[in-house]
N, C-alpha and C positions, 0 to 999 in steps of 0.2 A: 725588813727583818721582823718588825713588830707584827706584821700580818701573819707571818709564819708562826710566830709565838702564839698569837691568838688562835690560829687554826689548830695548833697542837694542844693548847689548853682546852679548846672545845672538844677535841677528839678524846682527850683524857677524861673529860667530864662525861662524855657519852659512854666511854669504857666503864667508868664507875657506875653509871646507871645500869649497864648490862650485868656487871658483877652483882649489884644490888638485886636485880631481878632473878639472877641465877641462885643466889644464896637464899632468897625467899622460897625457892622451890625445894630446897633440901629438907629431908625429913628431920624429925626431932630425936632420932636415935643418937647415942653418944658419938659415933663417927660423923653423922650428919651435922650435928651441932658444932663439933670440933672443926670440921672442914669449912663449914659456913663462916664461923668466926674468923678463922685464919685467912680465908680468901677475902672475906669482906674487909678486914683490916688492911691487908696488903693491896688489894685491888682498888680500894677507894683512896688510900693514902698516896698513891702515885700522883694523882691529879692535884691533891692538896700540896704535896711537896713541890710539884712543878710550879704551882702558883707562888710558893715561897721563893723558889729559885728566880722567878721573874722579878721579884722585888729584892734580890740579894744586895747586900751592902758593899760587896767587893767581888772581884773575879774569883778569889779563893772560896768565898761563901757560895757563889753561884755554882762552882764546880762541886763543892761538897753536897749541896742540895740536889744537884743533878745525879750525883752518885747514889743518893738515897732513893731517888725516883727509879733508877736502874735496878737497885737492890729489891725494891718493892715489886717491880714488874717481873723480875726473875722469880721471886717467891710466888707470885700469882701464877706464873707459868707452871711452876711445880704443882700447885694445888689443882689447877685446871687439868693437867695431865693425869693426876691421881684420880680425879673424878671420872675422867674419860676411861681410864684403864679399869677402874673398879666397877664400871657400868652402874654407877650410883644414881644417875638422873636420866630421865627420859623427857622427850618433848622440849628439848632445849638444844640449840645448835652450838655445842661446846667447841666443835671444830673451828667455826668461824671466830669464836672468842680467843681460842688458842692462836689462830693466825694473826688476829689483831694484836695480841700480846707480843708475838714475835716481831711484828712490824714496829710496834712502839719501842721495844727493846733496841732494835736496830737504829731507830731514829735518835733515841737518847744516847746510845753508845757513840754514834757519829758526832753528836753535839758535844759530848764530853771530849772526844779527841780534838775537835776544833777549839773548844774553850781552853783546853790545856796547852795547845800550841800558841795561843795568843798571849801567853804570860809575859 
């Protein structure tokens, strides 16, 4: 179980790095700055909150922190889709980042279901 948690933590860290790289490419217009800030916060906080979940003090604390991870990933998914639809950025594979976001959402959602059943 710990191995899977470590793999997921590393995957979320890599995800944060990709979000960082993407937001650095956005222009300094008002929409560019706004989307960069929103996406940077939600995309990088998913991994940080997962790390906190791994050190949770109770099952309820773990579930709560995982719910925050899911919320942040869903928000990131929105901003990534907005960037894609607005054709705001070029020379970056947003499609693969959107796919990774969907996969991470599914993993965290399933983890939440499992954690809630173990009450």
